[in-house]
C-alpha positions as CSV (number, residue, x, y, z in Angstrom):
1,M,154.7,43.6,-185.0
2,G,152.1,45.0,-182.6
3,L,151.9,48.5,-181.6
4,V,153.3,47.8,-178.1
5,P,156.4,45.8,-177.7
6,D,156.4,42.9,-175.5
7,I,157.0,44.0,-171.8
8,P,159.7,41.8,-170.3
9,K,158.6,39.2,-167.7
10,E,160.6,41.0,-164.8
11,R,158.7,44.1,-165.4
12,T,155.2,42.6,-164.9
13,T,153.0,42.0,-161.9
14,D,150.5,39.2,-161.8
15,L,147.2,40.7,-160.2
16,T,145.1,37.7,-160.9
17,H,144.9,37.0,-157.0
18,L,143.5,40.3,-156.2
19,N,139.6,40.4,-155.6
20,K,137.3,42.8,-157.7
21,R,137.4,45.4,-155.0
22,Q,141.1,45.6,-154.9
23,M,141.3,45.7,-158.9
24,G,138.6,48.8,-158.9
25,C,140.7,50.5,-156.2
26,L,144.0,49.9,-158.2
27,E,142.4,51.2,-161.3
28,M,140.8,54.3,-159.7
29,I,144.3,55.1,-158.0
30,Y,146.5,54.7,-161.2
31,N,144.2,55.8,-164.0
32,E,142.2,58.6,-162.1
33,G,144.7,59.5,-159.4
34,K,142.1,58.8,-156.7
35,V,143.2,58.8,-153.0
36,F,141.3,56.6,-150.7
37,T,140.7,56.8,-146.9
38,N,139.6,53.4,-145.0
39,K,136.0,55.0,-144.9
40,S,135.7,55.9,-148.6
41,Y,136.9,52.2,-149.6
42,R,134.3,50.9,-147.3
43,E,131.5,52.9,-148.5
44,M,132.5,52.5,-152.2
45,F,132.4,48.9,-152.0
46,N,129.9,48.4,-149.0
47,I,132.2,46.4,-146.8
48,T,133.1,46.1,-143.3
49,D,136.0,47.9,-141.8
50,R,137.9,44.7,-141.2
51,T,137.4,43.7,-144.9
52,A,138.6,46.9,-146.0
53,L,141.8,47.1,-143.8
54,R,142.4,43.4,-145.2
55,D,142.3,44.5,-148.7
56,L,144.3,47.6,-148.3
57,N,146.9,45.8,-146.2
58,Q,147.4,43.4,-148.9
59,L,147.9,46.1,-151.5
60,I,150.5,47.8,-149.2
61,G,152.2,44.5,-148.5
62,E,152.5,44.0,-152.3
63,S,153.8,47.7,-153.0
64,L,150.8,48.4,-155.0
65,V,149.4,51.0,-153.0
66,K,151.1,53.3,-150.2
67,R,149.8,54.3,-146.9
68,K,150.2,58.0,-145.8
69,G,149.2,59.5,-142.4
70,F,148.5,58.3,-139.1
71,K,145.3,56.8,-137.6
72,K,142.4,58.7,-138.8
73,T,144.3,60.7,-141.2
74,V,145.5,57.8,-143.3
75,K,145.2,57.9,-147.0
76,Y,146.0,55.2,-149.4
77,R,147.6,56.3,-152.8
78,K,150.0,55.4,-155.6
79,P,153.4,54.7,-154.5
């Protein structure tokens, strides 16, 4: 018997379809309590505004990240 009991399948989330940026973002949000803005996400991963929006909107659509704020004050954090 292992140290951690098996987690039921219905309580797991398949994250294999996410890219490395999204996985890094989730690790920082969940493990370190980091909050991102579009600008901080772009600068951290050296990507365009459109790519950042696509990545973050996918995480929001899958309920992995929550958007809080309006327009330039939007922050992305743990739900």
